[in-house]
TIRO-2110 file (N, C-alpha, C; in Angstrom, 1 decimal):
// TIRO-2110
-23.8, 25.8, 22.5, N, 1, A
-22.9, 24.5, 22.2, CA, 1, A
-22.2, 24.8, 20.9, C, 1, A
-20.9, 24.8, 21.1, N, 2, A
-20.0, 25.4, 20.0, CA, 2, A
-19.9, 24.3, 18.9, C, 2, A
-20.5, 24.7, 17.3, N, 3, A
-20.6, 24.0, 16.3, CA, 3, A
-18.5, 23.2, 15.8, C, 3, A
-17.9, 23.9, 16.7, N, 4, A
-16.4, 23.9, 15.7, CA, 4, A
-16.1, 22.6, 15.6, C, 4, A
-15.5, 22.1, 14.9, N, 5, A
-14.9, 20.5, 14.5, CA, 5, A
-13.7, 20.8, 15.8, C, 5, A
-13.4, 20.3, 16.3, N, 6, A
-12.3, 19.8, 17.1, CA, 6, A
-11.2, 19.2, 16.5, C, 6, A
-10.1, 19.1, 16.5, N, 7, A
-9.3, 17.6, 15.8, CA, 7, A
-8.5, 17.8, 16.9, C, 7, A
-7.7, 16.3, 17.2, N, 8, A
-6.5, 16.1, 17.9, CA, 8, A
-5.6, 15.4, 17.0, C, 8, A
-4.6, 15.2, 17.8, N, 9, A
-3.2, 14.4, 16.6, CA, 9, A
-3.4, 13.4, 17.1, C, 9, A
-2.7, 12.5, 15.9, N, 10, A
-2.4, 10.6, 16.1, CA, 10, A
-1.0, 11.3, 15.6, C, 10, A
-0.6, 10.4, 16.4, N, 11, A
0.9, 10.1, 16.3, CA, 11, A
1.5, 8.6, 16.3, C, 11, A
2.0, 7.9, 15.3, N, 12, A
2.3, 6.6, 14.7, CA, 12, A
4.0, 6.7, 14.7, C, 12, A
4.5, 5.2, 14.5, N, 13, A
5.6, 5.0, 14.2, CA, 13, A
5.3, 4.4, 12.5, C, 13, A
5.9, 4.9, 11.5, N, 14, A
6.1, 4.0, 10.5, CA, 14, A
7.6, 3.9, 10.1, C, 14, A
7.9, 3.1, 8.8, N, 15, A
9.2, 3.0, 8.2, CA, 15, A
8.7, 4.3, 7.3, C, 15, A
9.8, 4.7, 7.2, N, 16, A
10.0, 6.3, 6.3, CA, 16, A
9.8, 6.0, 4.7, C, 16, A
10.1, 4.8, 4.1, N, 17, A
10.0, 4.4, 3.3, CA, 17, A
8.5, 4.2, 2.6, C, 17, A
7.8, 3.4, 3.9, N, 18, A
6.3, 3.6, 3.7, CA, 18, A
5.7, 4.2, 3.6, C, 18, A
6.0, 5.5, 4.5, N, 19, A
5.4, 6.8, 4.6, CA, 19, A
5.9, 7.9, 3.5, C, 19, A
6.7, 7.5, 2.6, N, 20, A
7.0, 8.1, 1.5, CA, 20, A
5.9, 7.8, 0.2, C, 20, A
6.3, 6.4, 0.3, N, 21, A
5.1, 5.5, -0.9, CA, 21, A
3.7, 6.3, -0.4, C, 21, A
3.5, 6.2, 0.7, N, 22, A
2.6, 6.2, 0.9, CA, 22, A
1.8, 7.6, 0.4, C, 22, A
2.3, 8.7, 0.9, N, 23, A
2.4, 9.8, 0.6, CA, 23, A
2.5, 10.1, -1.2, C, 23, A
3.1, 9.7, -1.9, N, 24, A
3.0, 9.3, -3.2, CA, 24, A
1.6, 8.7, -3.9, C, 24, A
1.1, 7.7, -2.9, N, 25, A
0.1, 7.3, -3.7, CA, 25, A
-1.1, 8.3, -3.3, C, 25, A
-1.3, 8.9, -2.1, N, 26, A
-2.1, 10.2, -1.8, CA, 26, A
-1.9, 11.1, -2.7, C, 26, A
-1.0, 11.7, -2.9, N, 27, A
-0.5, 12.8, -3.9, CA, 27, A
-1.3, 12.3, -5.3, C, 27, A
-1.0, 11.2, -5.6, N, 28, A
-1.0, 10.7, -7.0, CA, 28, A
-3.1, 10.9, -7.2, C, 28, A
-3.8, 10.7, -5.9, N, 29, A
-4.8, 10.5, -5.4, CA, 29, A
-5.8, 12.3, -5.5, C, 29, A
-4.6, 12.7, -5.1, N, 30, A
-5.1, 14.5, -4.7, CA, 30, A
-5.5, 14.5, -3.9, C, 30, A
-4.7, 14.1, -2.9, N, 31, A
-5.1, 14.6, -1.8, CA, 31, A
-3.5, 14.0, -0.9, C, 31, A
-3.3, 14.8, 0.5, N, 32, A
-2.0, 14.3, 1.5, CA, 32, A
-2.6, 13.3, 2.1, C, 32, A
-1.5, 12.8, 2.8, N, 33, A
-1.3, 11.4, 4.1, CA, 33, A
-2.3, 12.0, 4.8, C, 33, A
-2.3, 12.9, 5.6, N, 34, A
-3.7, 12.8, 6.5, CA, 34, A
-5.2, 13.2, 6.2, C, 34, A
-5.2, 13.7, 4.8, N, 35, A
-6.8, 13.2, 4.5, CA, 35, A
-6.9, 11.4, 3.8, C, 35, A
-6.0, 11.1, 3.4, N, 36, A
-5.8, 9.4, 3.4, CA, 36, A
-6.5, 9.1, 4.8, C, 36, A
-5.4, 9.0, 5.4, N, 37, A
-5.6, 8.5, 7.0, CA, 37, A
-6.9, 8.7, 7.6, C, 37, A
-7.7, 10.0, 7.3, N, 38, A
-8.6, 10.2, 7.8, CA, 38, A
-9.7, 9.5, 7.4, C, 38, A
-9.6, 9.7, 5.9, N, 39, A
-10.4, 8.3, 4.9, CA, 39, A
-10.7, 7.3, 5.4, C, 39, A
-9.5, 6.3, 5.3, N, 40, A
-9.4, 5.4, 6.3, CA, 40, A
-10.1, 4.7, 7.5, C, 40, A
-9.5, 5.9, 8.5, N, 41, A
-10.4, 5.4, 9.9, CA, 41, A
-12.0, 5.9, 9.7, C, 41, A
-12.4, 6.9, 8.6, N, 42, A
-13.7, 7.2, 9.0, CA, 42, A
-14.7, 5.9, 8.5, C, 42, A
-14.5, 5.0, 7.4, N, 43, A
-14.3, 3.9, 6.7, CA, 43, A
-14.7, 3.1, 7.6, C, 43, A
-13.2, 2.5, 8.3, N, 44, A
-13.3, 1.6, 9.4, CA, 44, A
-14.5, 1.5, 10.3, C, 44, A
-14.6, 3.1, 11.0, N, 45, A
-15.5, 3.2, 11.6, CA, 45, A
-17.2, 2.8, 11.4, C, 45, A
-17.4, 3.6, 10.3, N, 46, A
-18.6, 3.4, 9.7, CA, 46, A
-18.6, 2.0, 9.8, C, 46, A
-18.0, 1.3, 8.9, N, 47, A
-18.3, -0.3, 8.7, CA, 47, A
-18.2, -1.2, 9.7, C, 47, A
-17.4, -0.5, 11.0, N, 48, A
-17.0, -1.4, 11.9, CA, 48, A
-16.6, -2.4, 11.4, C, 48, A
-15.2, -2.1, 10.7, N, 49, A
-14.4, -3.4, 10.3, CA, 49, A
-13.2, -2.5, 9.6, C, 49, A
-12.4, -3.2, 9.1, N, 50, A
-10.9, -3.0, 7.9, CA, 50, A
-11.8, -2.5, 7.0, C, 50, A
-11.1, -1.8, 6.5, N, 51, A
-11.2, -1.5, 4.8, CA, 51, A
-11.0, -2.5, 3.9, C, 51, A
-10.4, -3.5, 4.2, N, 52, A
-9.6, -4.4, 3.5, CA, 52, A
-9.5, -5.6, 4.5, C, 52, A
-9.5, -6.8, 3.3, N, 53, A
-8.9, -8.1, 4.1, CA, 53, A
-7.6, -8.4, 4.2, C, 53, A
-7.3, -8.4, 5.5, N, 54, A
-5.6, -8.6, 6.3, CA, 54, A
-5.5, -10.3, 5.4, C, 54, A
-4.2, -10.4, 5.4, N, 55, A
-4.0, -11.3, 4.8, CA, 55, A
-2.7, -11.9, 5.3, C, 55, A
-2.2, -13.4, 5.4, N, 56, A
-1.3, -13.9, 6.2, CA, 56, A
-0.2, -14.5, 5.3, C, 56, A
-0.4, -14.3, 3.9, N, 57, A
0.7, -14.4, 2.5, CA, 57, A
2.1, -13.6, 3.0, C, 57, A
3.1, -14.2, 2.7, N, 58, A
4.1, -13.7, 3.0, CA, 58, A
4.5, -12.4, 1.8, C, 58, A
5.1, -11.6, 2.5, N, 59, A
5.4, -10.1, 1.8, CA, 59, A
6.0, -10.4, 0.1, C, 59, A
6.4, -11.5, 0.0, N, 60, A
7.3, -11.8, -1.4, CA, 60, A
6.0, -12.2, -2.2, C, 60, A
5.3, -13.1, -1.6, N, 61, A
4.2, -13.6, -2.5, CA, 61, A
2.9, -12.4, -3.1, C, 61, A
2.9, -11.2, -2.0, N, 62, A
2.2, -10.2, -2.0, CA, 62, A
2.8, -9.5, -2.9, C, 62, A
4.0, -9.2, -2.9, N, 63, A
5.2, -8.1, -4.5, CA, 63, A
4.9, -9.4, -5.3, C, 63, A
5.0, -10.1, -5.5, N, 64, A
4.9, -11.0, -6.9, CA, 64, A
3.1, -10.9, -7.9, C, 64, A
2.3, -10.9, -6.5, N, 65, A
0.6, -10.7, -7.1, CA, 65, A
0.8, -9.1, -7.5, C, 65, A
1.3, -8.0, -7.3, N, 66, A
1.7, -6.7, -7.5, CA, 66, A
2.4, -6.6, -8.7, C, 66, A
3.3, -7.6, -8.9, N, 67, A
4.3, -6.9, -10.0, CA, 67, A
3.4, -7.8, -11.4, C, 67, A
2.4, -8.8, -10.7, N, 68, A
1.9, -9.4, -11.7, CA, 68, A
0.9, -8.9, -12.7, C, 68, A
0.1, -8.2, -11.8, N, 69, A
-0.5, -6.8, -12.5, CA, 69, A
-0.2, -5.9, -13.7, C, 69, A
1.2, -6.2, -13.5, N, 70, A
1.9, -5.2, -14.8, CA, 70, A
2.9, -5.8, -15.8, C, 70, A
2.6, -6.8, -16.3, N, 71, A
3.0, -7.7, -17.0, CA, 71, A
4.2, -7.0, -18.0, C, 71, A
3.8, -6.0, -18.4, N, 72, A
5.0, -4.8, -19.4, CA, 72, A
6.2, -4.7, -18.4, C, 72, A
6.3, -4.7, -17.3, N, 73, A
7.4, -4.5, -16.5, CA, 73, A
8.2, -6.0, -16.0, C, 73, A
7.3, -6.8, -16.0, N, 74, A
8.3, -8.4, -15.8, CA, 74, A
9.5, -8.6, -16.8, C, 74, A
10.7, -9.3, -16.0, N, 75, A
11.6, -9.7, -16.7, CA, 75, A
11.1, -10.9, -18.0, C, 75, A
11.3, -10.5, -19.0, N, 76, A
11.3, -11.5, -19.7, CA, 76, A
12.5, -12.4, -20.0, C, 76, A
12.1, -13.6, -20.5, N, 77, A
13.3, -14.8, -20.8, CA, 77, A
13.0, -15.2, -22.3, C, 77, A
14.2, -15.6, -23.0, N, 78, A
14.1, -16.6, -24.5, CA, 78, A
14.0, -18.0, -23.8, C, 78, A
14.6, -18.2, -23.1, N, 79, A
14.1, -20.1, -22.6, CA, 79, A
14.2, -19.9, -21.1, C, 79, A
13.9, -21.3, -20.7, N, 80, A
13.8, -21.6, -19.4, CA, 80, A
15.2, -21.4, -18.8, C, 80, A
16.2, -22.1, -19.6, N, 81, A
17.7, -22.4, -19.1, CA, 81, A
18.0, -20.6, -18.6, C, 81, A
17.6, -19.6, -19.6, N, 82, A
18.2, -18.2, -19.2, CA, 82, A
17.4, -17.7, -18.1, C, 82, A
16.1, -18.3, -17.7, N, 83, A
15.6, -17.9, -16.4, CA, 83, A
16.3, -18.4, -15.4, C, 83, A
16.5, -19.5, -15.5, N, 84, A
17.4, -20.3, -14.7, CA, 84, A
18.6, -19.8, -14.0, C, 84, A
19.4, -19.7, -15.2, N, 85, A
20.7, -18.3, -15.0, CA, 85, A
20.9, -17.7, -14.2, C, 85, A
19.5, -16.8, -14.6, N, 86, A
19.2, -15.5, -13.7, CA, 86, A
18.8, -15.4, -12.5, C, 86, A
17.8, -16.3, -12.3, N, 87, A
17.8, -17.1, -10.8, CA, 87, A
18.9, -17.7, -10.3, C, 87, A
20.2, -17.8, -10.7, N, 88, A
20.5, -18.8, -10.1, CA, 88, A
20.6, -20.2, -9.4, C, 88, A
20.3, -20.7, -10.3, N, 89, A
19.1, -21.8, -9.7, CA, 89, A
19.9, -22.7, -10.2, C, 89, A
END
């Protein structure tokens, strides 16, 4: 019996912007996107579960949570009236 590792291709359709963003994250972690996907799948199989907790929160809420983790990048207002003006409310 051969001990060679066999490989197969996985073809999926994703948004090009999502792919690029995911590639950037993987590269920042020192790996390519293929390695990151393989790690995801290996973890899913090992735990027989998704390696994250799915959420039903709206995308806007999730983005707000993400932005809140970097308060230095949040827009600041001198008064509440200035905030409401920018928000066009």
